[in-house]
ZALOLUM-22709 format. One record per residue (C-alpha): x, y, z; residue in three letters. Coordinates in Angstrom, 3 decimals. Example, Ala and Ser with C-alpha at 12.3 -4.5 7.8 and 13.67 -1.06 7.14 Angstrom:
BEGIN
+----------+----------+----------+---------+
:        x :        y :        z : residuo :
+----------+----------+----------+---------+
:   12.300 :   -4.500 :    7.800 :     ALA :
:   13.670 :   -1.060 :    7.140 :     SER :
+----------+----------+----------+---------+
# end
This chain:
BEGIN
+----------+----------+----------+---------+
:        x :        y :        z : residuo :
+----------+----------+----------+---------+
:  -41.636 :   -4.100 :  -20.578 :     MET :
:  -42.672 :   -7.080 :  -18.500 :     LYS :
:  -40.711 :   -9.405 :  -20.756 :     SER :
:  -37.547 :   -7.321 :  -20.201 :     ARG :
:  -38.002 :   -7.543 :  -16.435 :     LEU :
:  -38.505 :  -11.311 :  -16.589 :     VAL :
:  -35.450 :  -11.659 :  -18.857 :     ALA :
:  -33.319 :   -9.548 :  -16.484 :     ALA :
:  -34.413 :  -11.606 :  -13.460 :     VAL :
:  -33.770 :  -14.862 :  -15.343 :     ALA :
:  -30.335 :  -13.649 :  -16.435 :     LEU :
:  -29.490 :  -12.567 :  -12.873 :     GLY :
:  -30.578 :  -15.947 :  -11.490 :     ALA :
:  -28.499 :  -17.773 :  -14.105 :     ALA :
:  -25.426 :  -15.679 :  -13.263 :     VAL :
:  -25.897 :  -16.287 :   -9.514 :     MET :
:  -26.259 :  -20.040 :   -9.980 :     LEU :
:  -23.297 :  -20.144 :  -12.323 :     GLY :
:  -20.986 :  -18.282 :   -9.965 :     THR :
:  -22.105 :  -19.825 :   -6.670 :     SER :
:  -23.231 :  -23.267 :   -7.783 :     GLY :
:  -19.816 :  -24.807 :   -7.202 :     CYS :
:  -19.918 :  -23.770 :   -3.556 :     ALA :
:  -22.973 :  -25.938 :   -3.034 :     MET :
:  -21.150 :  -29.172 :   -3.894 :     THR :
:  -17.477 :  -28.420 :   -3.176 :     ALA :
:  -16.144 :  -29.108 :    0.327 :     PRO :
:  -15.561 :  -25.984 :    2.379 :     GLN :
:  -11.919 :  -25.735 :    3.393 :     ALA :
:  -12.820 :  -23.945 :    6.618 :     THR :
:  -14.620 :  -27.072 :    7.850 :     LEU :
:  -11.591 :  -29.359 :    7.444 :     ILE :
:   -9.696 :  -29.702 :   10.763 :     PRO :
:   -5.945 :  -29.150 :   10.552 :     TYR :
:   -3.007 :  -28.156 :   12.732 :     SER :
:   -2.167 :  -24.507 :   11.956 :     PRO :
:    1.396 :  -24.880 :   13.240 :     ALA :
:    4.516 :  -26.957 :   12.614 :     ASP :
:    3.358 :  -29.581 :   15.103 :     GLY :
:    0.439 :  -31.979 :   15.118 :     LEU :
:   -2.680 :  -31.966 :   17.288 :     ASN :
:   -3.179 :  -35.582 :   18.342 :     ILE :
:   -6.794 :  -36.788 :   18.068 :     PRO :
:   -8.040 :  -37.552 :   21.595 :     ASP :
:  -10.656 :  -40.280 :   20.885 :     HIS :
:  -12.014 :  -40.008 :   24.421 :     GLY :
:   -8.647 :  -39.908 :   26.179 :     ALA :
:   -8.513 :  -37.616 :   29.220 :     PRO :
:   -5.159 :  -36.055 :   28.242 :     VAL :
:   -4.920 :  -33.883 :   25.116 :     LEU :
:   -1.711 :  -33.375 :   23.113 :     ILE :
:   -1.342 :  -30.216 :   21.041 :     ARG :
:    1.370 :  -29.057 :   18.623 :     ASN :
:    3.501 :  -32.211 :   18.994 :     ALA :
:    6.747 :  -32.353 :   17.038 :     LEU :
:   10.189 :  -33.893 :   17.353 :     VAL :
:   13.370 :  -31.802 :   17.076 :     ILE :
:   16.584 :  -33.549 :   15.975 :     THR :
:   19.769 :  -32.900 :   14.032 :     ASP :
:   21.061 :  -36.443 :   13.639 :     THR :
:   17.831 :  -38.401 :   13.254 :     GLY :
:   18.877 :  -40.830 :   15.994 :     GLU :
:   17.926 :  -38.905 :   19.125 :     THR :
:   15.190 :  -36.298 :   19.271 :     GLY :
:   13.260 :  -34.171 :   21.717 :     ASN :
:    9.473 :  -34.374 :   21.815 :     LEU :
:    8.039 :  -30.870 :   22.072 :     VAL :
:    4.312 :  -30.460 :   22.804 :     ALA :
:    1.640 :  -29.001 :   25.032 :     ALA :
:    0.051 :  -31.696 :   27.202 :     VAL :
:   -3.342 :  -30.751 :   28.617 :     ILE :
:   -5.271 :  -32.458 :   31.408 :     ASN :
:   -8.697 :  -30.774 :   31.630 :     PRO :
:  -10.006 :  -33.333 :   34.143 :     THR :
:  -10.222 :  -33.080 :   37.926 :     ASP :
:   -7.976 :  -36.134 :   38.372 :     GLN :
:   -4.221 :  -36.462 :   37.821 :     PRO :
:   -3.473 :  -38.581 :   34.753 :     GLU :
:   -0.508 :  -40.461 :   33.324 :     THR :
:    0.368 :  -40.155 :   29.651 :     LEU :
:    2.283 :  -43.056 :   28.105 :     THR :
:    4.329 :  -42.212 :   25.027 :     ILE :
:    5.790 :  -45.052 :   22.983 :     GLN :
:    8.224 :  -44.881 :   20.089 :     LEU :
:    8.574 :  -48.117 :   18.113 :     GLY :
:    7.020 :  -51.514 :   18.693 :     GLU :
:    7.819 :  -54.774 :   20.409 :     GLY :
:   11.083 :  -55.362 :   22.229 :     SER :
:   12.728 :  -52.302 :   20.653 :     THR :
:   10.015 :  -49.907 :   21.851 :     ALA :
:   11.082 :  -46.836 :   23.782 :     ASN :
:    8.330 :  -46.106 :   26.320 :     SER :
:    8.089 :  -42.991 :   28.492 :     LEU :
:    5.496 :  -41.899 :   31.034 :     THR :
:    4.542 :  -38.384 :   31.986 :     LEU :
:    2.468 :  -37.476 :   35.047 :     ASP :
:    0.044 :  -34.652 :   34.291 :     VAL :
:   -1.620 :  -32.964 :   37.296 :     PRO :
:   -5.357 :  -32.233 :   37.219 :     ALA :
:   -6.547 :  -29.104 :   35.376 :     ASN :
:   -3.109 :  -28.172 :   34.046 :     THR :
:   -1.220 :  -27.597 :   30.839 :     VAL :
:    2.254 :  -29.099 :   30.872 :     LYS :
:    4.679 :  -27.676 :   28.333 :     SER :
:    7.369 :  -29.881 :   26.846 :     LEU :
:    9.864 :  -27.600 :   25.192 :     GLY :
:   10.254 :  -23.834 :   25.185 :     ALA :
:    9.904 :  -23.126 :   28.912 :     ASN :
:   10.309 :  -26.683 :   30.145 :     ALA :
:   12.405 :  -29.745 :   29.501 :     GLU :
:   11.343 :  -31.683 :   26.365 :     PRO :
:   11.122 :  -35.490 :   26.455 :     LEU :
:   14.199 :  -37.186 :   25.003 :     ARG :
:   13.470 :  -39.931 :   22.459 :     LEU :
:   16.385 :  -42.301 :   21.824 :     ASP :
:   16.372 :  -44.620 :   18.807 :     GLY :
:   14.331 :  -42.172 :   16.748 :     LEU :
:   15.394 :  -43.377 :   13.302 :     GLY :
:   13.781 :  -40.443 :   11.471 :     ALA :
:   15.582 :  -37.589 :    9.766 :     ARG :
:   14.371 :  -33.973 :    9.790 :     PRO :
:   11.646 :  -33.433 :    7.220 :     GLY :
:   10.061 :  -36.836 :    7.764 :     SER :
:    7.530 :  -38.131 :   10.278 :     THR :
:    7.784 :  -40.725 :   13.018 :     VAL :
:    5.019 :  -42.959 :   14.396 :     ALA :
:    4.495 :  -42.274 :   18.104 :     ILE :
:    1.807 :  -43.852 :   20.277 :     SER :
:    0.017 :  -41.757 :   22.924 :     PHE :
:   -2.191 :  -43.354 :   25.594 :     GLN :
:   -3.889 :  -41.986 :   28.714 :     SER :
:   -6.653 :  -43.146 :   31.009 :     GLY :
:   -8.572 :  -46.193 :   29.821 :     SER :
:   -8.634 :  -44.990 :   26.195 :     ALA :
:   -6.961 :  -47.022 :   23.477 :     ALA :
:   -3.553 :  -45.808 :   22.303 :     PRO :
:   -3.536 :  -43.352 :   19.401 :     VAL :
:   -0.671 :  -43.698 :   16.919 :     VAL :
:    0.163 :  -40.474 :   15.108 :     ALA :
:    2.735 :  -39.556 :   12.466 :     GLU :
:    4.514 :  -36.723 :   14.279 :     VAL :
:    6.617 :  -34.308 :   12.174 :     PRO :
:   10.385 :  -34.355 :   12.671 :     VAL :
:   12.138 :  -30.979 :   12.335 :     LEU :
:   15.607 :  -29.573 :   12.919 :     ASN :
:   16.628 :  -26.315 :   14.546 :     ASP :
:   16.973 :  -24.288 :   11.316 :     ASN :
:   14.097 :  -22.103 :   12.458 :     GLU :
:   15.232 :  -19.716 :   15.175 :     GLY :
:   12.499 :  -20.611 :   17.621 :     TYR :
:   13.659 :  -24.259 :   17.778 :     TYR :
:   17.326 :  -23.400 :   18.376 :     SER :
:   17.497 :  -24.504 :   22.008 :     GLY :
:   15.434 :  -27.660 :   21.591 :     LEU :
:   17.885 :  -30.000 :   19.837 :     VAL :
:   18.956 :  -32.796 :   22.194 :     PRO :
:   22.389 :  -32.356 :   23.670 :     THR :
:   24.709 :  -35.358 :   23.719 :     PRO :
:   24.543 :  -37.260 :   26.962 :     GLN :
:   27.790 :  -37.451 :   28.853 :     VAL :
:   29.008 :  -41.023 :   29.147 :     THR :
:   30.757 :  -41.575 :   32.456 :     PRO :
:   34.313 :  -42.797 :   32.112 :     THR :
:   36.201 :  -44.987 :   34.529 :     GLY :
:   37.341 :  -43.365 :   37.745 :     ILE :
:   41.058 :  -43.470 :   38.335 :     ALA :
:   41.983 :  -45.325 :   41.470 :     THR :
:   45.224 :  -44.773 :   43.267 :     PRO :
:   47.581 :  -47.655 :   42.781 :     GLY :
:   51.163 :  -48.524 :   43.135 :     ALA :
:   53.383 :  -46.314 :   41.057 :     THR :
:   56.571 :  -47.805 :   39.785 :     PRO :
:   59.712 :  -46.341 :   41.246 :     THR :
:   62.727 :  -45.779 :   39.032 :     PRO :
+----------+----------+----------+---------+
# end
């Protein structure tokens, strides 16, 4: 009788180890950080301003709108510098973020226009984010189009190019 009990316990232990042993060595997916949305959460690396759910909306791939939530949890106003490209062709923008606020770029506010994007929908584009005295963080931000209904109003509209103004002049007489 004792031998049956020992055999049952040994069999139960073997089954438990066999079915749960992989969980001891395999990485747990719930511990891997990821962005659970279409956009990208930019790693802060000690920067005072946080960028959440960043993405670029474009139809042409040449001009896009940066959509994101910009968060300043500090007690001081901060400036966020956003740079697309490098060197003399870089497109650099600054955004003032008041203290203890969340600034929305997109749905309920004006997104930031990025000219010279050079990335088609479905790809990513390297954008540099820098605030405070922290080093810039370069992130591959996803580029999407407005095929999803909730991005429909976020595609950049063509900018109106001013044309010459007509000036009154001498009109020929017949």
